[in-house]
N, CA, C and O atoms as a GROMACS GRO file, in nm:
protein
  244
    1MET      N    1  10.864 -13.935  19.170
    1MET     CA    2  10.903 -13.974  19.036
    1MET      C    3  10.803 -13.921  18.934
    1MET      O    4  10.701 -13.985  18.910
    2CYS      N    5  10.828 -13.813  18.878
    2CYS     CA    6  10.753 -13.759  18.764
    2CYS      C    7  10.606 -13.728  18.793
    2CYS      O    8  10.528 -13.708  18.700
    3HIS      N    9  10.568 -13.726  18.916
    3HIS     CA   10  10.431 -13.692  18.954
    3HIS      C   11  10.328 -13.787  18.894
    3HIS      O   12  10.218 -13.745  18.859
    4VAL      N   13  10.362 -13.913  18.883
    4VAL     CA   14  10.267 -14.015  18.838
    4VAL      C   15  10.258 -14.123  18.943
    4VAL      O   16  10.332 -14.121  19.042
    5ASN      N   17  10.170 -14.217  18.922
    5ASN     CA   18  10.152 -14.327  19.014
    5ASN      C   19  10.283 -14.405  19.030
    5ASN      O   20  10.332 -14.464  18.934
    6ASP      N   21  10.339 -14.404  19.151
    6ASP     CA   22  10.467 -14.470  19.176
    6ASP      C   23  10.464 -14.619  19.143
    6ASP      O   24  10.564 -14.675  19.099
    7ASN      N   25  10.349 -14.684  19.162
    7ASN     CA   26  10.340 -14.826  19.130
    7ASN      C   27  10.354 -14.851  18.980
    7ASN      O   28  10.413 -14.951  18.939
    8TRP      N   29  10.300 -14.761  18.898
    8TRP     CA   30  10.316 -14.774  18.753
    8TRP      C   31  10.463 -14.764  18.715
    8TRP      O   32  10.514 -14.841  18.634
    9VAL      N   33  10.530 -14.667  18.775
    9VAL     CA   34  10.672 -14.647  18.746
    9VAL      C   35  10.752 -14.769  18.788
    9VAL      O   36  10.836 -14.817  18.712
   10LYS      N   37  10.726 -14.820  18.907
   10LYS     CA   38  10.798 -14.938  18.956
   10LYS      C   39  10.770 -15.059  18.867
   10LYS      O   40  10.862 -15.137  18.839
   11ASP      N   41  10.646 -15.076  18.823
   11ASP     CA   42  10.612 -15.188  18.734
   11ASP      C   43  10.685 -15.175  18.600
   11ASP      O   44  10.740 -15.273  18.550
   12ARG      N   45  10.685 -15.056  18.545
   12ARG     CA   46  10.753 -15.033  18.416
   12ARG      C   47  10.901 -15.064  18.428
   12ARG      O   48  10.958 -15.131  18.342
   13ILE      N   49  10.964 -15.015  18.535
   13ILE     CA   50  11.107 -15.040  18.556
   13ILE      C   51  11.132 -15.189  18.578
   13ILE      O   52  11.230 -15.244  18.529
   14GLY      N   53  11.043 -15.254  18.652
   14GLY     CA   54  11.056 -15.397  18.676
   14GLY      C   55  11.050 -15.478  18.548
   14GLY      O   56  11.132 -15.568  18.527
   15TYR      N   57  10.954 -15.446  18.460
   15TYR     CA   58  10.944 -15.516  18.332
   15TYR      C   59  11.068 -15.490  18.247
   15TYR      O   60  11.121 -15.581  18.183
   16TYR      N   61  11.113 -15.368  18.246
   16TYR     CA   62  11.232 -15.333  18.168
   16TYR      C   63  11.353 -15.411  18.216
   16TYR      O   64  11.428 -15.467  18.136
   17ARG      N   65  11.373 -15.416  18.348
   17ARG     CA   66  11.486 -15.492  18.405
   17ARG      C   67  11.474 -15.640  18.370
   17ARG      O   68  11.574 -15.705  18.339
   18MET      N   69  11.353 -15.694  18.378
   18MET     CA   70  11.332 -15.835  18.347
   18MET      C   71  11.373 -15.866  18.202
   18MET      O   72  11.444 -15.963  18.177
   19TYR      N   73  11.328 -15.783  18.108
   19TYR     CA   74  11.363 -15.806  17.968
   19TYR      C   75  11.512 -15.784  17.942
   19TYR      O   76  11.571 -15.854  17.860
   20CYS      N   77  11.573 -15.689  18.010
   20CYS     CA   78  11.717 -15.669  17.997
   20CYS      C   79  11.793 -15.793  18.044
   20CYS      O   80  11.890 -15.834  17.981
   21GLU      N   81  11.746 -15.852  18.154
   21GLU     CA   82  11.810 -15.973  18.205
   21GLU      C   83  11.794 -16.089  18.106
   21GLU      O   84  11.889 -16.163  18.081
   22ILE      N   85  11.676 -16.103  18.049
   22ILE     CA   86  11.652 -16.208  17.949
   22ILE      C   87  11.744 -16.190  17.829
   22ILE      O   88  11.798 -16.287  17.776
   23LEU      N   89  11.762 -16.065  17.786
   23LEU     CA   90  11.844 -16.036  17.669
   23LEU      C   91  11.993 -16.029  17.701
   23LEU      O   92  12.076 -16.024  17.611
   24GLY      N   93  12.026 -16.030  17.830
   24GLY     CA   94  12.167 -16.025  17.870
   24GLY      C   95  12.232 -15.890  17.851
   24GLY      O   96  12.351 -15.881  17.823
   25VAL      N   97  12.152 -15.783  17.867
   25VAL     CA   98  12.206 -15.647  17.853
   25VAL      C   99  12.185 -15.570  17.982
   25VAL      O  100  12.100 -15.605  18.064
   26SER      N  101  12.263 -15.466  17.999
   26SER     CA  102  12.251 -15.382  18.118
   26SER      C  103  12.133 -15.286  18.102
   26SER      O  104  12.115 -15.229  17.994
   27PRO      N  105  12.053 -15.267  18.206
   27PRO     CA  106  11.942 -15.172  18.197
   27PRO      C  107  11.988 -15.027  18.204
   27PRO      O  108  11.910 -14.937  18.172
   28GLY      N  109  12.110 -15.003  18.247
   28GLY     CA  110  12.158 -14.866  18.261
   28GLY      C  111  12.117 -14.806  18.394
   28GLY      O  112  12.058 -14.874  18.478
   29HIS      N  113  12.148 -14.679  18.412
   29HIS     CA  114  12.124 -14.614  18.540
   29HIS      C  115  12.002 -14.522  18.541
   29HIS      O  116  11.946 -14.497  18.647
   30ASN      N  117  11.961 -14.472  18.427
   30ASN     CA  118  11.850 -14.375  18.421
   30ASN      C  119  11.720 -14.446  18.390
   30ASN      O  120  11.667 -14.438  18.279
   31LEU      N  121  11.668 -14.516  18.490
   31LEU     CA  122  11.547 -14.594  18.468
   31LEU      C  123  11.419 -14.517  18.498
   31LEU      O  124  11.311 -14.557  18.454
   32ASP      N  125  11.430 -14.410  18.570
   32ASP     CA  126  11.311 -14.328  18.596
   32ASP      C  127  11.340 -14.187  18.547
   32ASP      O  128  11.447 -14.161  18.491
   33CYS      N  129  11.248 -14.098  18.567
   33CYS     CA  130  11.266 -13.964  18.513
   33CYS      C  131  11.306 -13.862  18.620
   33CYS      O  132  11.280 -13.743  18.606
   34SER      N  133  11.370 -13.909  18.727
   34SER     CA  134  11.408 -13.818  18.835
   34SER      C  135  11.510 -13.714  18.790
   34SER      O  136  11.517 -13.606  18.849
   35ASN      N  137  11.590 -13.745  18.687
   35ASN     CA  138  11.689 -13.649  18.636
   35ASN      C  139  11.643 -13.578  18.510
   35ASN      O  140  11.717 -13.498  18.452
   36GLN      N  141  11.522 -13.607  18.467
   36GLN     CA  142  11.472 -13.549  18.343
   36GLN      C  143  11.434 -13.404  18.366
   36GLN      O  144  11.370 -13.370  18.466
   37ARG      N  145  11.473 -13.318  18.272
   37ARG     CA  146  11.437 -13.177  18.282
   37ARG      C  147  11.296 -13.156  18.226
   37ARG      O  148  11.245 -13.237  18.148
   38HIS      N  149  11.234 -13.048  18.268
   38HIS     CA  150  11.103 -13.011  18.217
   38HIS      C  151  11.113 -12.993  18.066
   38HIS      O  152  11.214 -12.942  18.017
   39PHE      N  153  11.011 -13.033  17.991
   39PHE     CA  154  11.016 -13.030  17.845
   39PHE      C  155  11.046 -12.891  17.791
   39PHE      O  156  11.123 -12.879  17.695
   40GLU      N  157  10.989 -12.786  17.848
   40GLU     CA  158  11.013 -12.651  17.798
   40GLU      C  159  11.159 -12.614  17.811
   40GLU      O  160  11.216 -12.554  17.719
   41ILE      N  161  11.221 -12.648  17.924
   41ILE     CA  162  11.362 -12.617  17.945
   41ILE      C  163  11.448 -12.698  17.849
   41ILE      O  164  11.540 -12.645  17.788
   42ALA      N  165  11.418 -12.826  17.835
   42ALA     CA  166  11.495 -12.912  17.744
   42ALA      C  167  11.481 -12.861  17.601
   42ALA      O  168  11.580 -12.860  17.526
   43PHE      N  169  11.361 -12.819  17.560
   43PHE     CA  170  11.341 -12.768  17.425
   43PHE      C  171  11.419 -12.640  17.404
   43PHE      O  172  11.477 -12.620  17.297
   44PHE      N  173  11.422 -12.552  17.504
   44PHE     CA  174  11.496 -12.426  17.492
   44PHE      C  175  11.643 -12.456  17.467
   44PHE      O  176  11.704 -12.396  17.379
   45HIS      N  177  11.701 -12.548  17.545
   45HIS     CA  178  11.842 -12.581  17.529
   45HIS      C  179  11.867 -12.646  17.393
   45HIS      O  180  11.966 -12.616  17.327
   46LEU      N  181  11.778 -12.733  17.351
   46LEU     CA  182  11.791 -12.799  17.221
   46LEU      C  183  11.782 -12.696  17.110
   46LEU      O  184  11.862 -12.697  17.017
   47ASN      N  185  11.684 -12.609  17.118
   47ASN     CA  186  11.663 -12.507  17.017
   47ASN      C  187  11.783 -12.412  17.013
   47ASN      O  188  11.830 -12.376  16.905
   48ASN      N  189  11.832 -12.371  17.130
   48ASN     CA  190  11.946 -12.281  17.139
   48ASN      C  191  12.069 -12.348  17.079
   48ASN      O  192  12.146 -12.283  17.007
   49SER      N  193  12.090 -12.476  17.107
   49SER     CA  194  12.204 -12.550  17.052
   49SER      C  195  12.195 -12.557  16.900
   49SER      O  196  12.296 -12.547  16.831
   50TYR      N  197  12.074 -12.573  16.849
   50TYR     CA  198  12.054 -12.579  16.704
   50TYR      C  199  12.100 -12.449  16.639
   50TYR      O  200  12.170 -12.452  16.538
   51PHE      N  201  12.060 -12.335  16.696
   51PHE     CA  202  12.097 -12.208  16.637
   51PHE      C  203  12.246 -12.180  16.650
   51PHE      O  204  12.306 -12.120  16.561
   52GLU      N  205  12.307 -12.224  16.760
   52GLU     CA  206  12.452 -12.210  16.775
   52GLU      C  207  12.523 -12.295  16.671
   52GLU      O  208  12.620 -12.250  16.610
   53MET      N  209  12.476 -12.417  16.650
   53MET     CA  210  12.537 -12.506  16.552
   53MET      C  211  12.522 -12.447  16.412
   53MET      O  212  12.612 -12.455  16.330
   54LYS      N  213  12.407 -12.388  16.388
   54LYS     CA  214  12.380 -12.326  16.258
   54LYS      C  215  12.482 -12.215  16.230
   54LYS      O  216  12.532 -12.202  16.119
   55LYS      N  217  12.512 -12.135  16.335
   55LYS     CA  218  12.609 -12.027  16.320
   55LYS      C  219  12.749 -12.083  16.295
   55LYS      O  220  12.821 -12.036  16.207
   56VAL      N  221  12.787 -12.182  16.373
   56VAL     CA  222  12.922 -12.237  16.364
   56VAL      C  223  12.947 -12.303  16.229
   56VAL      O  224  13.050 -12.280  16.167
   57PHE      N  225  12.853 -12.384  16.184
   57PHE     CA  226  12.873 -12.458  16.060
   57PHE      C  227  12.816 -12.387  15.938
   57PHE      O  228  12.829 -12.435  15.825
   58ARG      N  229  12.753 -12.273  15.960
   58ARG     CA  230  12.693 -12.193  15.851
   58ARG      C  231  12.605 -12.281  15.762
   58ARG      O  232  12.617 -12.281  15.639
   59LEU      N  233  12.517 -12.354  15.828
   59LEU     CA  234  12.429 -12.446  15.755
   59LEU      C  235  12.327 -12.372  15.670
   59LEU      O  236  12.291 -12.416  15.561
   60PHE      N  237  12.282 -12.259  15.721
   60PHE     CA  238  12.182 -12.181  15.651
   60PHE      C  239  12.223 -12.035  15.660
   60PHE      O  240  12.289 -11.995  15.757
   61PRO      N  241  12.186 -11.954  15.563
   61PRO     CA  242  12.221 -11.811  15.568
   61PRO      C  243  12.155 -11.739  15.684
   61PRO      O  244  12.174 -11.619  15.701
   0.00000   0.00000   0.00000
């Protein structure tokens, strides 16, 4: 899990689940970062999407 101390991750998820239960809300499915992409890859896709959106909507010349 994200190359960090597994006990920290488990504690964080445990606290989050506890507060979700207190508030009566679902914690969801993505509680750890096992599906998270590397920041550089995520930024590239975000940046690329921005420029595509810019072209489509002609936001800027």
